MOPAC internal coordinates of N, CA, C and O (Angstrom, degrees):
PM7 1SCF
backbone

  N    0.0000 0     0.00 0     0.00 0    0    0    0
  C    1.4708 1     0.00 0     0.00 0    1    0    0
  C    1.5253 1   104.71 1     0.00 0    2    1    0
  O    1.2310 1   120.82 1   -41.61 1    3    2    1
  N    1.3534 1   116.03 1   138.39 1    3    2    1
  C    1.4984 1   125.06 1   168.33 1    5    3    2
  C    1.4507 1   105.89 1  -107.79 1    6    5    3
  O    1.2310 1   120.61 1   -42.06 1    7    6    5
  N    1.2664 1   116.45 1   137.94 1    7    6    5
  C    1.4723 1   121.58 1   166.83 1    9    7    6
  C    1.4580 1   113.75 1  -140.39 1   10    9    7
  O    1.2310 1   123.59 1   -61.91 1   11   10    9
  N    1.4039 1   110.73 1   118.09 1   11   10    9
  C    1.4248 1   119.67 1   176.00 1   13   11   10
  C    1.5152 1   112.71 1   -90.63 1   14   13   11
  O    1.2310 1   118.24 1   -44.24 1   15   14   13
  N    1.3054 1   120.97 1   135.76 1   15   14   13
  C    1.3920 1   124.46 1  -175.14 1   17   15   14
  C    1.5451 1   112.67 1  -143.12 1   18   17   15
  O    1.2310 1   123.07 1   -31.80 1   19   18   17
  N    1.4171 1   111.72 1   148.20 1   19   18   17
  C    1.3886 1   113.56 1   172.14 1   21   19   18
  C    1.4544 1   109.38 1  -131.49 1   22   21   19
  O    1.2310 1   116.68 1   -45.05 1   23   22   21
  N    1.2864 1   123.92 1   134.95 1   23   22   21
  C    1.4686 1   129.70 1  -171.23 1   25   23   22
  C    1.5200 1   107.91 1  -133.44 1   26   25   23
  O    1.2310 1   122.79 1   -38.78 1   27   26   25
  N    1.3866 1   112.26 1   141.22 1   27   26   25
  C    1.3551 1   115.69 1   175.52 1   29   27   26
  C    1.5776 1   109.14 1  -165.24 1   30   29   27
  O    1.2310 1   121.42 1   -27.34 1   31   30   29
  N    1.3406 1   114.90 1   152.66 1   31   30   29
  C    1.5064 1   114.08 1   178.37 1   33   31   30
  C    1.6612 1   106.61 1   -76.72 1   34   33   31
  O    1.2310 1   124.17 1   -31.21 1   35   34   33
  N    1.3388 1   109.61 1   148.79 1   35   34   33
  C    1.4384 1   113.79 1   174.49 1   37   35   34
  C    1.5505 1   119.31 1   -77.97 1   38   37   35
  O    1.2310 1   123.24 1   163.31 1   39   38   37
  N    1.3223 1   111.39 1   -16.69 1   39   38   37
  C    1.4558 1   119.50 1   175.19 1   41   39   38
  C    1.5466 1   108.54 1  -128.30 1   42   41   39
  O    1.2310 1   121.11 1   -22.04 1   43   42   41
  N    1.3570 1   115.48 1   157.96 1   43   42   41
  C    1.3678 1   121.15 1   176.94 1   45   43   42
  C    1.5130 1   113.75 1  -153.19 1   46   45   43
  O    1.2310 1   121.72 1   -32.00 1   47   46   45
  N    1.2652 1   114.30 1   148.00 1   47   46   45
  C    1.4814 1   120.82 1  -179.84 1   49   47   46
  C    1.5594 1   111.80 1   -87.99 1   50   49   47
  O    1.2310 1   121.13 1   169.87 1   51   50   49
  N    1.3272 1   115.44 1   -10.13 1   51   50   49
  C    1.4967 1   118.15 1   179.19 1   53   51   50
  C    1.5429 1   111.33 1   -67.43 1   54   53   51
  O    1.2310 1   122.59 1   -51.70 1   55   54   53
  N    1.3662 1   112.64 1   128.30 1   55   54   53
  C    1.4837 1   113.88 1   178.71 1   57   55   54
  C    1.4412 1   114.84 1   -60.75 1   58   57   55
  O    1.2310 1   117.47 1   157.34 1   59   58   57
  N    1.2658 1   122.43 1   -22.66 1   59   58   57
  C    1.5171 1   126.03 1  -179.51 1   61   59   58
  C    1.6118 1   110.10 1   -90.89 1   62   61   59
  O    1.2310 1   122.11 1   171.10 1   63   62   61
  N    1.3216 1   113.57 1    -8.90 1   63   62   61
  C    1.4075 1   116.82 1  -176.86 1   65   63   62
  C    1.5586 1   118.39 1    87.39 1   66   65   63
  O    1.2310 1   121.50 1  -173.03 1   67   66   65
  N    1.3029 1   114.74 1     6.97 1   67   66   65
  C    1.3907 1   122.71 1  -176.79 1   69   67   66
  C    1.5426 1   114.39 1   -63.71 1   70   69   67
  O    1.2310 1   121.64 1   -43.98 1   71   70   69
  N    1.3119 1   114.47 1   136.02 1   71   70   69
  C    1.5247 1   117.60 1   178.52 1   73   71   70
  C    1.4976 1   110.62 1  -111.26 1   74   73   71
  O    1.2310 1   119.84 1  -166.58 1   75   74   73
  N    1.2895 1   117.91 1    13.42 1   75   74   73
  C    1.5154 1   126.36 1  -171.78 1   77   75   74
  C    1.5827 1   110.66 1   -60.29 1   78   77   75
  O    1.2310 1   122.75 1   141.70 1   79   78   77
  N    1.2818 1   112.33 1   -38.30 1   79   78   77
  C    1.5722 1   111.02 1  -178.45 1   81   79   78
  C    1.5776 1   111.52 1   -67.74 1   82   81   79
  O    1.2310 1   121.75 1   138.40 1   83   82   81
  N    1.2503 1   114.26 1   -41.60 1   83   82   81
  C    1.4427 1   119.55 1  -178.47 1   85   83   82
  C    1.4874 1   109.07 1   -68.74 1   86   85   83
  O    1.2310 1   119.32 1   134.55 1   87   86   85
  N    1.3621 1   118.91 1   -45.45 1   87   86   85
  C    1.4464 1   119.46 1   178.14 1   89   87   86
  C    1.4291 1   114.14 1   -63.57 1   90   89   87
  O    1.2310 1   119.75 1   146.02 1   91   90   89
  N    1.3605 1   118.08 1   -33.98 1   91   90   89
  C    1.4574 1   126.10 1   176.61 1   93   91   90
  C    1.6108 1   107.58 1   -57.68 1   94   93   91
  O    1.2310 1   119.09 1   138.97 1   95   94   93
  N    1.3116 1   119.35 1   -41.03 1   95   94   93
  C    1.3321 1   120.89 1  -179.55 1   97   95   94
  C    1.5573 1   114.95 1   -67.25 1   98   97   95
  O    1.2310 1   123.57 1   145.85 1   99   98   97
  N    1.3236 1   110.75 1   -34.15 1   99   98   97
  C    1.5079 1   113.52 1   173.75 1  101   99   98
  C    1.5761 1   112.11 1   -72.12 1  102  101   99
  O    1.2310 1   117.05 1   140.96 1  103  102  101
  N    1.3038 1   123.21 1   -39.04 1  103  102  101
  C    1.2881 1   126.75 1   170.90 1  105  103  102
  C    1.4847 1   117.48 1   -57.89 1  106  105  103
  O    1.2310 1   119.77 1   146.03 1  107  106  105
  N    1.2942 1   118.04 1   -33.97 1  107  106  105
  C    1.4572 1   130.34 1   173.01 1  109  107  106
  C    1.5884 1   105.83 1   -56.31 1  110  109  107
  O    1.2310 1   122.03 1   126.51 1  111  110  109
  N    1.2452 1   113.72 1   -53.49 1  111  110  109
  C    1.4956 1   121.98 1   178.77 1  113  111  110
  C    1.4990 1   110.90 1   -55.59 1  114  113  111
  O    1.2310 1   120.29 1   133.98 1  115  114  113
  N    1.3448 1   117.06 1   -46.02 1  115  114  113
  C    1.4453 1   122.71 1   178.27 1  117  115  114
  C    1.5196 1   107.64 1   -59.84 1  118  117  115
  O    1.2310 1   119.23 1   126.33 1  119  118  117
  N    1.2465 1   119.07 1   -53.67 1  119  118  117
  C    1.4744 1   124.76 1  -178.06 1  121  119  118
  C    1.4737 1   112.06 1   -52.24 1  122  121  119
  O    1.2310 1   120.76 1   136.30 1  123  122  121
  N    1.3361 1   116.15 1   -43.70 1  123  122  121
  C    1.4817 1   124.19 1  -175.84 1  125  123  122
  C    1.5575 1   112.48 1   -74.38 1  126  125  123
  O    1.2310 1   120.29 1   164.24 1  127  126  125
  N    1.4341 1   117.06 1   -15.76 1  127  126  125
  C    1.4091 1   118.34 1  -171.55 1  129  127  126
  C    1.5580 1   112.35 1   -75.54 1  130  129  127
  O    1.2310 1   121.07 1   158.39 1  131  130  129
  N    1.3790 1   115.57 1   -21.61 1  131  130  129
  C    1.4435 1   117.09 1  -174.64 1  133  131  130
  C    1.3185 1   120.47 1    83.94 1  134  133  131
  O    1.2310 1   120.34 1   177.68 1  135  134  133
  N    1.5288 1   116.95 1    -2.32 1  135  134  133
  C    1.4627 1   121.23 1  -177.12 1  137  135  134
  C    1.6062 1   105.69 1   -84.87 1  138  137  135
  O    1.2310 1   121.55 1   -17.87 1  139  138  137
  N    1.3616 1   114.64 1   162.13 1  139  138  137
  C    1.4682 1   117.62 1   174.85 1  141  139  138
  C    1.5187 1   106.41 1   -76.14 1  142  141  139
  O    1.2310 1   120.69 1   -42.91 1  143  142  141
  N    1.2861 1   116.29 1   137.09 1  143  142  141
  C    1.4582 1   124.73 1   179.27 1  145  143  142
  C    1.4498 1   118.44 1  -147.59 1  146  145  143
  O    1.2310 1   119.45 1   -22.52 1  147  146  145
  N    1.2183 1   118.66 1   157.48 1  147  146  145
  C    1.4707 1   124.38 1   169.73 1  149  147  146
  C    1.4342 1   112.68 1  -133.72 1  150  149  147
  O    1.2310 1   118.58 1   -48.78 1  151  150  149
  N    1.2963 1   120.31 1   131.22 1  151  150  149
  C    1.4559 1   122.32 1   179.80 1  153  151  150
  C    1.6703 1   108.58 1  -111.17 1  154  153  151
  O    1.2310 1   122.56 1   -47.24 1  155  154  153
  N    1.3023 1   112.71 1   132.76 1  155  154  153
  C    1.5122 1   116.07 1   175.17 1  157  155  154
  C    1.5555 1   104.03 1  -126.89 1  158  157  155
  O    1.2310 1   119.55 1     2.14 1  159  158  157
  N    1.3273 1   118.47 1  -177.86 1  159  158  157
  C    1.3543 1   124.29 1  -177.90 1  161  159  158
  C    1.5679 1   118.02 1   -56.35 1  162  161  159
  O    1.2310 1   120.79 1   150.63 1  163  162  161
  N    1.2681 1   116.10 1   -29.37 1  163  162  161
  C    1.4663 1   126.67 1  -178.03 1  165  163  162
  C    1.4942 1   118.51 1  -108.66 1  166  165  163
  O    1.2310 1   119.88 1   144.05 1  167  166  165
  N    1.3552 1   117.83 1   -35.95 1  167  166  165
  C    1.5076 1   117.74 1  -173.33 1  169  167  166
  C    1.5781 1   105.03 1  -142.74 1  170  169  167
  O    1.2310 1   120.85 1   -18.82 1  171  170  169
  N    1.3327 1   115.98 1   161.18 1  171  170  169
  C    1.3485 1   128.84 1   167.71 1  173  171  170
  C    1.5461 1   105.89 1  -118.57 1  174  173  171
  O    1.2310 1   122.16 1   -48.00 1  175  174  173
  N    1.3831 1   113.47 1   132.00 1  175  174  173
  C    1.4577 1   120.02 1  -177.80 1  177  175  174
  C    1.5067 1   105.06 1  -115.09 1  178  177  175
  O    1.2310 1   120.83 1   -50.20 1  179  178  177
  N    1.3572 1   116.02 1   129.80 1  179  178  177
  C    1.4549 1   130.05 1   178.05 1  181  179  178
  C    1.4402 1   109.38 1  -105.45 1  182  181  179
  O    1.2310 1   120.29 1   -33.69 1  183  182  181
  N    1.3220 1   117.04 1   146.31 1  183  182  181
  C    1.5282 1   121.91 1   171.11 1  185  183  182
  C    1.4717 1   109.95 1  -124.77 1  186  185  183
  O    1.2310 1   117.96 1   -52.72 1  187  186  185
  N    1.2721 1   121.49 1   127.28 1  187  186  185
  C    1.4305 1   128.21 1   176.73 1  189  187  186
  C    1.5476 1   113.54 1   167.69 1  190  189  187
  O    1.2310 1   121.88 1    13.83 1  191  190  189
  N    1.3016 1   114.00 1  -166.17 1  191  190  189
  C    1.4741 1   117.92 1   178.21 1  193  191  190
  C    1.5201 1   114.30 1   -81.71 1  194  193  191
  O    1.2310 1   118.80 1   -26.79 1  195  194  193
  N    1.3446 1   119.89 1   153.21 1  195  194  193
  C    1.4448 1   122.67 1  -176.40 1  197  195  194
  C    1.4102 1   117.89 1   -46.14 1  198  197  195
  O    1.2310 1   121.11 1   125.37 1  199  198  197
  N    1.3170 1   115.47 1   -54.63 1  199  198  197
  C    1.5304 1   119.24 1  -178.74 1  201  199  198
  C    1.4519 1   112.71 1   -60.12 1  202  201  199
  O    1.2310 1   119.75 1   137.24 1  203  202  201
  N    1.2820 1   118.08 1   -42.76 1  203  202  201
  C    1.5078 1   116.48 1  -174.26 1  205  203  202
  C    1.5791 1   107.97 1   -76.00 1  206  205  203
  O    1.2310 1   117.26 1   146.55 1  207  206  205
  N    1.2544 1   122.82 1   -33.45 1  207  206  205
  C    1.4435 1   124.71 1   177.77 1  209  207  206
  C    1.5979 1   106.97 1   -66.73 1  210  209  207
  O    1.2310 1   119.86 1   136.44 1  211  210  209
  N    1.2652 1   117.87 1   -43.56 1  211  210  209
  C    1.5036 1   120.71 1  -176.35 1  213  211  210
  C    1.4523 1   108.98 1   -71.15 1  214  213  211
  O    1.2310 1   118.14 1   151.55 1  215  214  213
  N    1.3334 1   121.15 1   -28.45 1  215  214  213
  C    1.3851 1   121.96 1   173.20 1  217  215  214
  C    1.5309 1   113.44 1   -65.70 1  218  217  215
  O    1.2310 1   121.22 1   141.60 1  219  218  217
  N    1.3790 1   115.27 1   -38.40 1  219  218  217
  C    1.3527 1   118.74 1   175.94 1  221  219  218
  C    1.4661 1   116.13 1   -70.64 1  222  221  219
  O    1.2310 1   119.99 1   145.91 1  223  222  221
  N    1.3703 1   117.62 1   -34.09 1  223  222  221
  C    1.4159 1   119.10 1   173.92 1  225  223  222
  C    1.5012 1   113.74 1   -62.89 1  226  225  223
  O    1.2310 1   121.20 1   137.96 1  227  226  225
  N    1.3499 1   115.31 1   -42.04 1  227  226  225
  C    1.4857 1   122.93 1   179.21 1  229  227  226
  C    1.5079 1   104.60 1   -58.77 1  230  229  227
  O    1.2310 1   115.72 1   134.41 1  231  230  229
  N    1.3856 1   125.73 1   -45.59 1  231  230  229
  C    1.3848 1   124.37 1  -178.61 1  233  231  230
  C    1.5057 1   113.86 1   -67.49 1  234  233  231
  O    1.2310 1   121.11 1   150.08 1  235  234  233
  N    1.3220 1   115.49 1   -29.92 1  235  234  233
  C    1.4708 1   121.62 1   175.25 1  237  235  234
  C    1.5270 1   110.50 1   -65.68 1  238  237  235
  O    1.2310 1   119.27 1   135.16 1  239  238  237
  N    1.4082 1   119.00 1   -44.84 1  239  238  237
  C    1.3767 1   122.31 1   176.85 1  241  239  238
  C    1.5170 1   113.84 1   -63.40 1  242  241  239
  O    1.2310 1   121.73 1   141.14 1  243  242  241
  N    1.2352 1   114.30 1   -38.86 1  243  242  241
  C    1.4992 1   121.30 1   174.19 1  245  243  242
  C    1.5880 1   112.13 1   -61.34 1  246  245  243
  O    1.2310 1   121.25 1   142.52 1  247  246  245
  N    1.3880 1   115.22 1   -37.48 1  247  246  245
  C    1.4311 1   122.94 1  -176.28 1  249  247  246
  C    1.5699 1   104.76 1   -70.35 1  250  249  247
  O    1.2310 1   118.97 1   134.58 1  251  250  249
  N    1.2428 1   119.57 1   -45.42 1  251  250  249
  C    1.4605 1   125.74 1  -173.75 1  253  251  250
  C    1.5773 1   107.02 1   -74.59 1  254  253  251
  O    1.2310 1   118.64 1   146.56 1  255  254  253
  N    1.2420 1   120.19 1   -33.44 1  255  254  253
  C    1.5241 1   124.18 1   177.58 1  257  255  254
  C    1.5513 1   110.42 1   -58.61 1  258  257  255
  O    1.2310 1   122.02 1   158.43 1  259  258  257
  N    1.3524 1   113.73 1   -21.57 1  259  258  257
  C    1.5136 1   115.02 1  -178.54 1  261  259  258
  C    1.6092 1   107.95 1   -74.95 1  262  261  259
  O    1.2310 1   121.48 1   170.30 1  263  262  261
  N    1.3706 1   114.77 1    -9.70 1  263  262  261
  C    1.5226 1   117.30 1  -177.23 1  265  263  262
  C    1.5378 1   108.20 1  -106.44 1  266  265  263
  O    1.2310 1   120.74 1   162.24 1  267  266  265
  N    1.3507 1   116.18 1   -17.76 1  267  266  265
  C    1.5495 1   119.54 1  -171.79 1  269  267  266
  C    1.5122 1   109.84 1  -162.44 1  270  269  267
  O    1.2310 1   118.87 1   -41.51 1  271  270  269
  N    1.2542 1   119.77 1   138.49 1  271  270  269
  C    1.4632 1   122.42 1   173.99 1  273  271  270
  C    1.5297 1   110.18 1   -74.37 1  274  273  271
  O    1.2310 1   118.50 1  -178.10 1  275  274  273
  N    1.2986 1   120.46 1     1.90 1  275  274  273
  C    1.5108 1   121.38 1   179.78 1  277  275  274
  C    1.4888 1   107.76 1  -134.32 1  278  277  275
  O    1.2310 1   120.13 1   -53.36 1  279  278  277
  N    1.2774 1   117.35 1   126.64 1  279  278  277
  C    1.4216 1   119.26 1  -173.22 1  281  279  278
  C    1.5346 1   108.07 1  -129.74 1  282  281  279
  O    1.2310 1   120.28 1   -44.13 1  283  282  281
  N    1.4208 1   117.07 1   135.87 1  283  282  281
  C    1.3622 1   120.54 1   175.49 1  285  283  282
  C    1.5727 1   113.85 1  -101.15 1  286  285  283
  O    1.2310 1   120.32 1   -49.78 1  287  286  285
  N    1.3232 1   116.99 1   130.22 1  287  286  285
  C    1.4220 1   119.08 1  -175.21 1  289  287  286
  C    1.5020 1   109.53 1  -134.95 1  290  289  287
  O    1.2310 1   120.89 1   -52.19 1  291  290  289
  N    1.4179 1   115.91 1   127.81 1  291  290  289
  C    1.4441 1   116.75 1   177.94 1  293  291  290
  C    1.5545 1   102.10 1  -127.17 1  294  293  291
  O    1.2310 1   122.09 1   -41.52 1  295  294  293
  N    1.3611 1   113.60 1   138.48 1  295  294  293
  C    1.4466 1   122.00 1  -178.88 1  297  295  294
  C    1.5685 1   110.89 1  -134.57 1  298  297  295
  O    1.2310 1   122.21 1   -36.16 1  299  298  297
  N    1.3129 1   113.36 1   143.84 1  299  298  297
  C    1.5362 1   121.49 1   173.23 1  301  299  298
  C    1.5406 1   107.19 1  -138.86 1  302  301  299
  O    1.2310 1   121.31 1   -50.61 1  303  302  301
  N    1.3096 1   115.09 1   129.39 1  303  302  301
  C    1.5204 1   117.93 1  -172.08 1  305  303  302
  C    1.4284 1   106.59 1  -122.73 1  306  305  303
  O    1.2310 1   120.37 1   -30.00 1  307  306  305
  N    1.3662 1   116.90 1   150.00 1  307  306  305
  C    1.4847 1   130.13 1   166.75 1  309  307  306
  C    1.4545 1   104.30 1  -117.73 1  310  309  307
  O    1.2310 1   122.11 1   -78.14 1  311  310  309
  N    1.3444 1   113.57 1   101.86 1  311  310  309
  C    1.5390 1   121.18 1  -176.05 1  313  311  310
  C    1.5324 1   103.91 1   -99.57 1  314  313  311
  O    1.2310 1   120.23 1   -70.14 1  315  314  313
  N    1.3023 1   117.16 1   109.86 1  315  314  313
  C    1.4838 1   126.56 1  -175.93 1  317  315  314
  C    1.5874 1   109.79 1  -135.12 1  318  317  315
  O    1.2310 1   119.15 1   -99.79 1  319  318  317
  N    1.2717 1   119.22 1    80.21 1  319  318  317
  C    1.4577 1   114.40 1  -177.14 1  321  319  318
  C    1.5501 1   114.85 1   -58.92 1  322  321  319
  O    1.2310 1   122.83 1   -34.78 1  323  322  321
  N    1.3639 1   112.19 1   145.22 1  323  322  321
  C    1.4250 1   113.95 1   177.59 1  325  323  322
  C    1.5280 1   115.76 1    94.61 1  326  325  323
  O    1.2310 1   122.91 1   169.29 1  327  326  325
  N    1.3941 1   112.02 1   -10.71 1  327  326  325
  C    1.4493 1   118.81 1  -177.14 1  329  327  326
  C    1.5177 1   109.34 1  -110.26 1  330  329  327
  O    1.2310 1   120.69 1   -42.77 1  331  330  329
  N    1.3567 1   116.29 1   137.23 1  331  330  329
  C    1.5522 1   119.56 1   174.33 1  333  331  330
  C    1.6440 1   108.22 1  -132.91 1  334  333  331
  O    1.2310 1   123.82 1    -9.09 1  335  334  333
  N    1.1886 1   110.27 1   170.91 1  335  334  333
  C    1.4886 1   121.77 1  -177.90 1  337  335  334
  C    1.5852 1   111.98 1    44.37 1  338  337  335
  O    1.2310 1   123.77 1  -135.92 1  339  338  337
  N    1.3616 1   110.37 1    44.08 1  339  338  337
  C    1.4942 1   117.54 1   177.92 1  341  339  338
  C    1.5456 1   113.55 1   -84.67 1  342  341  339
  O    1.2310 1   122.65 1   169.34 1  343  342  341
  N    1.3682 1   112.53 1   -10.66 1  343  342  341
  C    1.6501 1   109.98 1  -179.62 1  345  343  342
  C    1.4917 1   110.04 1   -67.74 1  346  345  343
  O    1.2310 1   118.15 1   151.74 1  347  346  345
  N    1.3839 1   121.13 1   -28.26 1  347  346  345
  C    1.3718 1   121.66 1   175.12 1  349  347  346
  C    1.5610 1   114.34 1  -100.89 1  350  349  347
  O    1.2310 1   121.03 1   151.15 1  351  350  349
  N    1.3333 1   115.64 1   -28.85 1  351  350  349
  C    1.4184 1   119.89 1  -176.81 1  353  351  350
  C    1.5572 1   109.89 1   -65.26 1  354  353  351
  O    1.2310 1   120.66 1   138.13 1  355  354  353
  N    1.2315 1   116.34 1   -41.87 1  355  354  353
  C    1.5083 1   118.64 1  -178.69 1  357  355  354
  C    1.5379 1   110.11 1   -62.05 1  358  357  355
  O    1.2310 1   119.92 1   138.69 1  359  358  357
  N    1.3150 1   117.75 1   -41.31 1  359  358  357
  C    1.4317 1   123.21 1  -176.36 1  361  359  358
  C    1.6235 1   101.63 1   -71.02 1  362  361  359
  O    1.2310 1   117.94 1   133.77 1  363  362  361
  N    1.2529 1   121.53 1   -46.23 1  363  362  361
  C    1.4736 1   123.67 1  -177.41 1  365  363  362
  C    1.5714 1   106.57 1   -55.30 1  366  365  363
  O    1.2310 1   119.77 1   134.33 1  367  366  365
  N    1.3450 1   118.05 1   -45.67 1  367  366  365
  C    1.4777 1   116.99 1  -176.64 1  369  367  366
  C    1.4874 1   112.28 1   -63.49 1  370  369  367
  O    1.2310 1   119.68 1   142.18 1  371  370  369
  N    1.2509 1   118.21 1   -37.82 1  371  370  369
  C    1.5201 1   122.98 1   178.01 1  373  371  370
  C    1.4964 1   107.81 1   -66.13 1  374  373  371
  O    1.2310 1   119.01 1   129.62 1  375  374  373
  N    1.3692 1   119.49 1   -50.38 1  375  374  373
  C    1.4349 1   123.06 1   177.53 1  377  375  374
  C    1.5584 1   115.84 1   -51.31 1  378  377  375
  O    1.2310 1   122.37 1   136.70 1  379  378  377
  N    1.3418 1   113.07 1   -43.30 1  379  378  377
  C    1.4331 1   121.32 1   178.33 1  381  379  378
  C    1.4428 1   111.45 1   -57.95 1  382  381  379
  O    1.2310 1   119.32 1   135.70 1  383  382  381
  N    1.3842 1   118.90 1   -44.30 1  383  382  381
  C    1.4127 1   122.64 1  -179.43 1  385  383  382
  C    1.5344 1   112.38 1   -66.23 1  386  385  383
  O    1.2310 1   120.74 1   139.43 1  387  386  385
  N    1.4070 1   116.18 1   -40.57 1  387  386  385
  C    1.3879 1   123.26 1   175.84 1  389  387  386
  C    1.5226 1   116.59 1   -61.53 1  390  389  387
  O    1.2310 1   123.23 1   151.32 1  391  390  389
  N    1.2916 1   111.42 1   -28.68 1  391  390  389
  C    1.4782 1   119.66 1  -172.95 1  393  391  390
  C    1.5815 1   109.77 1   -87.39 1  394  393  391
  O    1.2310 1   119.21 1   174.00 1  395  394  393
  N    1.2316 1   119.11 1    -6.00 1  395  394  393
  C    1.5100 1   124.24 1   177.00 1  397  395  394
  C    1.5098 1   113.58 1   -66.53 1  398  397  395
  O    1.2310 1   120.10 1   180.00 1  399  398  397

């Protein structure tokens, strides 16, 4: 399973409106999870089994709640039992077609 998610506090004390500190707390949870992941400017993608990914998401929400009583969470999942290492394999398949 691949799950892309974006998480941020709805409120911030930063005068410029930055949510970087709270988002960093969530990314720390992801890094400590041991799951394969990729972080981009808008989303973090996790790869693993349903229960282990959802446990990480819950911990991320808890981490961000330390910064705000209101948290925004967006998730998109690719649930494909029996497939692993798809985070890079999907991109590799597209690149192979583009290189033809």
